[in-house]
Structure formats: C-alpha cells, structure tokens
N, C-alpha and C positions, 0 to 999 in steps of 0.2 A: 565413620559410616559411609562417606563419599567414596572410599576406596572400593566398595563393592560394585560401583558403577564403572570403574576404569578397566578397560580392556582394549585390544587393538582395533576391533571393529564394533560398531554399534548399529542396531536397527532403530532408527528414529522416525517418529511421526511428527511432521510439521503441520501446524494449524494456522490458518489466516482467516480472520473475519474483518473485513475492511470497512471503509467509510461508506461504501454503497449499501451496506447492510442487507445484501441480497442472499447471503448464505455463508457456509463454512467450507473452506478449501482444505482438503486433507491430502497429504503427500507422505508416502513411506519410502525412505531411502536407507541403503546400507552405506556406511561412511567410515573412513579411517584417515588419520593424519590431521594436521591443522594448517591454517594459513594457506600459503601458496602451494604447500604440499598436500592439500586436501584432495582426496579421491572419493567419489561417491557414485553409487549406482541407483537409479530410480527403480523401485520395485512396483509400486502401484499408487494410484491416486484417484480422487473423486471430488467434485464440487457438489455439496449437498445444499439445496436451496432452503431458506427459511420459509415457512408458510406465512400467510398474510398476518396472522395474529402475532407470530414471533417477530416479524419485521417491524410491525407497528409498535410493539412494546420497546424494541431497541431504539427506534427512531424517536419515540416520544421522550425518552430520557436524553437523547442527544440534542434534539432540535428545539425543545420547548424553552430552554433557558432557565426555567424554574421547575424543579421536580423534587419530590419529597425524599428525605434521607431513607425512608422505608423502601421506596421503589428502587433506589440505587442499590441498597443492601440486598434486596430480594433478587434483582437482576444479576448481581454479582455471584449469587449462588445458582440462579436459574440457568445461566448460560453454561456452566460446567455440567449441569444435569443433562441438558439436551446435547451438548457436545460429546459427552461420554457415551450417550446412546447412539449418536451418529458414528463415532469411532467403532463401537462394538458391531454395529450393522455393517459398516465398511469392511472390517476384518473378516466377518462371517462370509460376506459376499466373495472375498478374495481367498477364503479358506486358509486364513492365517490366524494362529492362536494368539490371544493376548499375551501369553507367557513368552512369545518370541520377540516382543517389543521391549527394547531397553529403556527408551526415553521418549518423552513428548516435548516438543518445543512449541509453545503457544504464544502467539502475539497478544491474544486477548482482544477485547473490543474497546476501542478508544471512545470515551464519552466526553473527555475534555482534554484539549491540547493547547497550552498557552506558552509558546516558546519565548515570548518577549516579556521582560521583567516589568512589573508594576508594583507600586506601593501596596503592601498588605499589612495591616496592623501597624507595625513600626519598622518593617524592613522591606526592601525591594526584592521580589522573588518571581520566578516563573514556575510552572508546574505542568504535569501531564498525568492523566489517569486512564488506565486500561483495566476494565473489569472482566470477570470470568476468572475468578481467583484460581491460581495454579495449584494451591494446596488442596482446594476442594476437588479439582479435576484429578489430582493424583490419588486422593482417597477413593473417588468414585470408580476410577479405572484400574487401580492397583498398579499403576505405572508411574515411576518418578517423572516429575515435570519441571522444565525450566520455563519460566514465564516472567512477565513484567520487565521486558528488555530495555525499555526507554528511560527508566527512572535514573539509572546511574549516570547516563550521559547528561541529562538535564541537571542533575546535582552538580555537575562540573561546568555549568553555564553553557552546555550544548543545547541544540534544538531537540535532541532525542529522536530525530528523524532527519532524513531518511536513513534507515539501517540496512536495507537491502543492497546498497552499493558495495558493502563488504562481500556479499555473495556474488555480485556482478564481477568484482575483481577476482575472487577465487575461481569463478567459472570461465571468464573470458580471457584472462591473461595468457593462457596457453596458446591462443590462436594467433598471437603476434600481429594484431591489427589495431588501428585506432578505431575503437568501437563506441558508438553512442547508443547506449541501452535505454530504450524508452518504455516506460510502464504507464498504461492508461487504465487506472481503476477509478474509484470515486474521484480521486485527485490524480493528476498526471505528474510524473517526475522523470528526470533523466540522470544517467550516469555516464561519464566519459571515462573509458579505460584505455590508457596509452599502450601502444604495441610493445613497449619495453617492459611492461608489467610492474612499473614502479608505483607502489601504492601511494606514495607521497604526491604523485601527479594526478591521482583520481579526483575528478570533480563531480559533484552530485547535489541535487536540490529538487524540491517540489517546484513545479512550473505554474500551477493554477488548477482550475477545474478540469476533471477528466470526464467521467460519465455523470457526475453528481448533479450538476445543474440541468443537464439534458433529461435525466431520469425523473427528477422532481418536476420539471416542467411538463413532461409527457403525462405524469400522473395527474397533475392539476388540469391540463388542457384536454387530454384525450382519454383519461381514466384507464390508462395502460401502465404496466410496470416499467417498460422501457421501449425504445424505438427499435423494433426488430429489424436487423440488417441495415439500419439507418434509412429505412424506406420513407418514413414521414419527412425526414430532413431532405431527402433527395427530391421529394415532391414540392418542397417549398422553394422560395426565392430568397436570396441574400438581401438583407436590409442593412445598407450602409449606415443609416441613421441609428438603428438599434445597436449595431456593432460599435459605433463611436460612443454611444451612451454607456455601453458596458465597459469599454476601455477607459473612459473618463472616471468611472466609479470603482474600478478595480485597481487598487494601489499595490496589490501583491505581485502581479505578473512581472512588473519591471523593477521590483525591489531587489536589492543586491543579496546574494548568498553570503553566509549560510541562511537558509530559510526553509520553513515547512509550514503546512497549513492543513485545514480540515473543515468540518462542518461549523466550527466556531466562527469562521469567516464567510464561507460560501453557504449561508444558512437561509432559512425561509425569508428573512428580512431582505437579504441580498436579492433573492429570486423575485420576491414580490415587487421590489422596485423595478425590476426588468419588465415584469408583467404589467404593472401600472403604466409604465412608459409606453409599452406596446399598445395598450388599450387607448391611451390618450392620443396616440398617433396612428390609430387604426391599422396597426400591423397585424397581418393575418396569423393564425395559430401555426400553420405549417412554416411560415416565414420565420417565426420565433425559433422553432426547433432547428431550422436550417442555419440560422445565424448563431445560435448557441453552439451548434456542432462545429461550425467553422471556427468559432472562438477557441474551442479546445485545441484544434490543430494550430491555430495562430499562436496561442500562448506557449505551446511547446517550441515552436520555431523561433519565437521572439526571445525566449530564454537561451536557446542555443546561440542565436545571433549575438546577444548581448554579453553572455558570460562564458561561452565555450569557443565559438568560432574565431574570435580575435587572436587566439594563441594556439589553437589545436585543429589540425587538419583531420577530418573524419573519413575513414575508408568505407564504413558501413554503418547503417542504422539497423538495430534489432528491436522489434516491437513485441511487447508482451502485455498481458492483462485483458480484462473483459472488453475494453474498448476495441480490441481487434475484431470483435463480432459486429461492430458498427461499420459497415462498408463505407459509409459516407465520411466518417472520421479518417479512415485509412486513405481514401481517395484524396481528401484535402491535405493530409499529411504528406503524401507523395508529391502533391503539387507544390507545397511549400519547400520540400527537400528534393526538388526535381533533379538536382545534379549529383545526388548521393544514392547509391544502391541501398534499397530498403528490403529487409528480410523480417521474418517473424521468429520468435524464440523456438518455434517448432522445427525450423530449419536446422537448429542446433540440438534437436532431440529432446526438448523439454516442452511439456504440455503448456499451451499458452495461458491457461487459467490457473496453473499450479506453481508458477515460478516463485511467488512470494511464500507460499507454504513450504516449498523446498528450501527457500532461503532461511526460514526460521528454524528448520531442522538443522541446517548447517550452523547457524548461530548457536543453537543449543549445544552442538558438538564442541564448538569453541569454548563455551562457558564451562561445560562439565570437565574440560581438560585444562581449565585455568588460563585460557588465552584471551586477551582483550580483542574485541571485534567492532568497536566503533572506529570511525575514521575522523580524527579531530578536525582536519581542514574542511571536511564535509559538514559536520554538525556544529562546529564552532566550540567544541568542548576544550577545556584547558589541557587535557591529556587523554591518553588511551585509558579504557576501562573495561573490566570484565563485566559483561552485561547480564542482567537477569537475576532471578531468585531461584534457587534449587530446592525443590520440595521432594524429599525422599520418602518412599514407602518401603 
C-alpha cells in the first residue's frame, strides 16, 4: 500500500503545535530527494492562532500534572478535528485543492516529555507523548499522515528531541559556513552546522526557556497573552537578585547534552517560585519580565559558550521562531553574541514562524522514503532510526 505514495516529488504539509500552545503552524512545500540531496520549494504557509478556549484546554492537560484519562483521550481526537478544519481553510484561501496534497507531516502536541529514565513498575524507562492522533487526522483530511516522530528515537534511549537539527543540516549545509541556528519558541534550542556539511559534526540541544516563562508571567501579572515587541520588558529594569535566584534554581541550562526539556520542567511550579521570590523581595512586575527575558538570551549564550564555542568557530547566527517578534530578546541576544553576525531565517528565504512546520514536512519526506532522520549524537540514541508512524488513506 505504501507504494502508492512513492513518486519523485511530493507536495507535503508540515504541521507544528509547540510548547507555547499559541496556535498551529502550517507550511506547504514541494520536495524531492533525501538527506543532503533534498531540494524543496516553499509554496505557502500560515500560523493559525488557537482561541482562548482551545489554548486553555491544551494547557490544562499539559500544566496541571493530574488530568483524567478521558480528557487526554478527548483532546487526542479534538486536536485533529480543529487541525483538519484549519488545513481545509488554509488550502481554500490559497486556492489549492485537498487532492493536490500528497502527505501531511504532523509533530503533534507534546503533553509529556520525560527523556531521563526513572524506575517504573519494575524497569527503568523514559517516555514521550504527543497527541493529535495522526490516524484521526488522516481520516478527517483524506490525506495520508506521518506523525509521532519522537517515539522511535526515545525507544533507542534517545531524548526524542530536538529533531529539527536534521532539517537545519539539510537546509544550511549548502551555504558552506559554520552556522549556529537558534530557534526561540516556548523552549529555546540551538544547532551548530559545520561548513563542511559533515552530519557527524552537527551539535544540537535545547538551551532552556524561550518564550514560555515570559508568556506565562505576562498572563499572570498583566493579563495579556504575550509581551508585544518586548515592550514591557524594555520598560523594566534588570534585577540581578532575581536573575541569580533563577540561575540557582535552574539545573537544566548548564546540564550537559544530549538534553531536551519542556513544560514538565519549566512549569507553573517553576514560575510560581520565581514570582514568590519577587514578591518577597519587592521586585516590580516589569522588572520580573525584563529579567526573565534577559534570562532567555543568557541561557542560549551560556549553552553556546559551554558546549559549542570551545571547539567550533561560528561565522553566523541565524534566528527563527516566535521569539524573533520580541525585540528585547533579540536586542539582548545581539549583546551576548556581539562579535558574531546575527541574521534571521527570513534572510535565507524562510518565514520566521514556519521553520519548524517546514522541518516536519521534510522529516515526513524522509520517513515515507524509508530514510532515518534522527541524529544520534544530538539525541543520544543508540543508532539512526526511521521516525514516525505512517497512516495511509
């Protein structure tokens, strides 16, 4: 049955719903080839925001720590329902027929990510769970879907993340520069791509919080969804006392790769500790946002300094993700990396909000062609693996 999907070129939709829970990124590409020989053209894309009700439903499952099996099961079917409607609307707006799409690559919505092993029943295991079932999405759209990409890597003792470094390697290797690709979503992560294009020299890992702590603090303190343009942060003052408190309590930033993280670590409890400290020491609300924003830039630079810089000279930094819209983060990032030229992914012709969605379309192409697309030295997996589950309609 899989043979009916195999042809020289595919039109693939990539979907990304990240840890920020702010919406679904949709990217349509035409692609052929695999690995270093991959060639793709971006056709169209869109970021579709979740409404408040939808966002709250997702965050409730992720953030509460205790949630009913019924709610998990329902959300697992609910997300493909709304995603299929978003895809249909997107294609209508672009005057593209559903029948023209060969495949969907869906990251799913992470609700639990535990890359470190712990004792469970009578064995030591790790696990990860992304919901928004790909089989449901395939049936609702009538388009075959590749989803659930992380599980195979975790089964091989990998972190299951980050996976976008494979796309970074595919895309950036042809520019023959030592590039540090920085993505600032809910979580921040970096990928080092060497100018000789050797995938065995690629380094990548999560750095720490991206927009996540900032957005959650903005919602609690200012009743806003996010800090538009970093304006509130820019109006505040840096609190060295609070900054040192966060550093002291954050064991992830300086932990050694391979590493990945999410809301399981940077959760309400983590943020509430920061807010309680701030109240106890009379730190003003805007100063909290300023300091949290600085901490995002610091965590990226600190990871670069500890785990990339000692052995790898960087020619250029290329930034992507929703954090680009926060001008204060970018300002601070440029201050930390003052000696290195900083660009955005849009300078390379890719929409700053759609890089990861494009990335999962590329990963879906690798999977459907039977090519492994994890990078073992990045994730810590025992070996390469073909990622994802193929749901054919």
